[in-house]
Residue, then its C-alpha position, 0 to 999 in steps of 0.5 A: m229406199s227400202h233395201n238395206y243390205r247387211l255384210e254379215q248375217a246376224d252374229p249367231n253367239s249373240a242369243v249366246r253371250a245372252l243366256s250365259f249373261f243371264g245365268f250369270v245374273i242368277v248365279a248373283a241373284l241366288s247368292l244374295a238371296i240367301i244373304f236375304a234369307i240369313i239376315f231374314s232369318s236372323y230378325f225374324g227367326t229361321p224356319r222349323d225345318q230345312s225345307d221351310f228354309m229352302m221354300m222361302t229361299i227359293i221365293i226369295t231368288a224367282c222375286v229377286a234374280g226373274p225381273m233381274g235375269a230378265l233386264a239384263a237378258q233384253n239390256q244385253y240383247r240391245v248391245d248385239r242389234y246396236h253391233a248390228t246397226l252398226e255393221a250395217m250403217a257401216s256396210t251401205d250405202p247412206l243415199t241409197g242402202l245399196l251395198n257400198r264399195r268396201a261391201f262390195k268387194i268383201l262381197a265378190n271375194e266371197e264368192i271368187s273364194r266360192m268359184q273354187r269349189t263350182d263351175h259356175g259363172v259369175c259377170i261382174v257389171t258396172f253401169d253409170i247415169d249418161n249425162f249426170k251432171r246435167v241433171n245435177d245442173a239444171h235443177g238441183h243435187a237434191f234433185g239428184d240424190r232421187v234420181l239416184t235412188s230411185i235409178a238403185n230402185i229400179s235396179h234392185a226390184a229388176l235383179r233376182g233378190p239375195f242371188d244377184r249383188l247391188g252396190r254404188w260405186g260411188g257417184e252415179e256410178f253403180v256394180i253389180l255381181l250376176t252370179n250362175v249367168n254366161i256374157d249372154q246371160a247377163q247381156s240380156v240382164c242389162e238389156r233390159l235393166r237400161e231399157r227399164i231406166a231408159s223408158t221410166d219416168l222420174t218426177f219430183n215436185g212436178t219435175t219429170v226427168r227420163v234419164t239413160a245408162s251404159f253399161g259394160i260387163a266382164p266376168l269373174t272365172k277363177g284364178c282371175r282378180l277382182e281388179e281385173s275383172l273389174e277394169a275390163a267391165d269399166q273399159m267397156l262402159y267407156r266403150a258404151k259411152s263411146a258408142g253414143r251412150n245407152k247401150v252395155m257392151s261385154v267382153a270375152p272371158l278372162k283369161s285365168v292367172a295363178 
């Protein structure tokens, strides 16, 4: 899957550190150049006046400091990119490229904090693939992994880019954070996604299957704990399963707690 999520933005201080290191290298190179200039003068004679000496020093400094500084900055950039890659790996599911459970919880709790300053509605959705074990048993786990990746792609395409958050909760279960929506709007979003999943042919290595998904929706409200809303969404998911699967169930808004 090509959609990779990052838990954190790139470190805004990385460029500052690179420039600081570059400056340090320049100073070190300048000192080294002066030493070389003195040694050069001891062998070949001191320039006739101070301006010639300074010009010689500047030329040596440029020859030494330029390449050293460029190499140092490039190395620092690579180090920062490496750390950013590690952060991304720590926050994404390796199979689907979606947010993993840890990353999703962090982002959801950040959204709860923002809700203290705004009045926009937020809903938590949990959904999973119906009878997924049958898919694995019939076609193998590699085939099942392809199904999971396809469902992740379908779900990602159906959501509103950076405004909604999609994660893999574990196994065949996924979780969505819908922002700026009420329960009715969240229900509509999930119904469209449910229909899209159910109507999509998934073909791998000449084998075609169709799967369905069941959805549970619960609101996030000011003062409510994330775990409380997730548990409520799970209860709705189980109710959707009990009602025959391939359904969307939602609950009324939760009462805020102190």
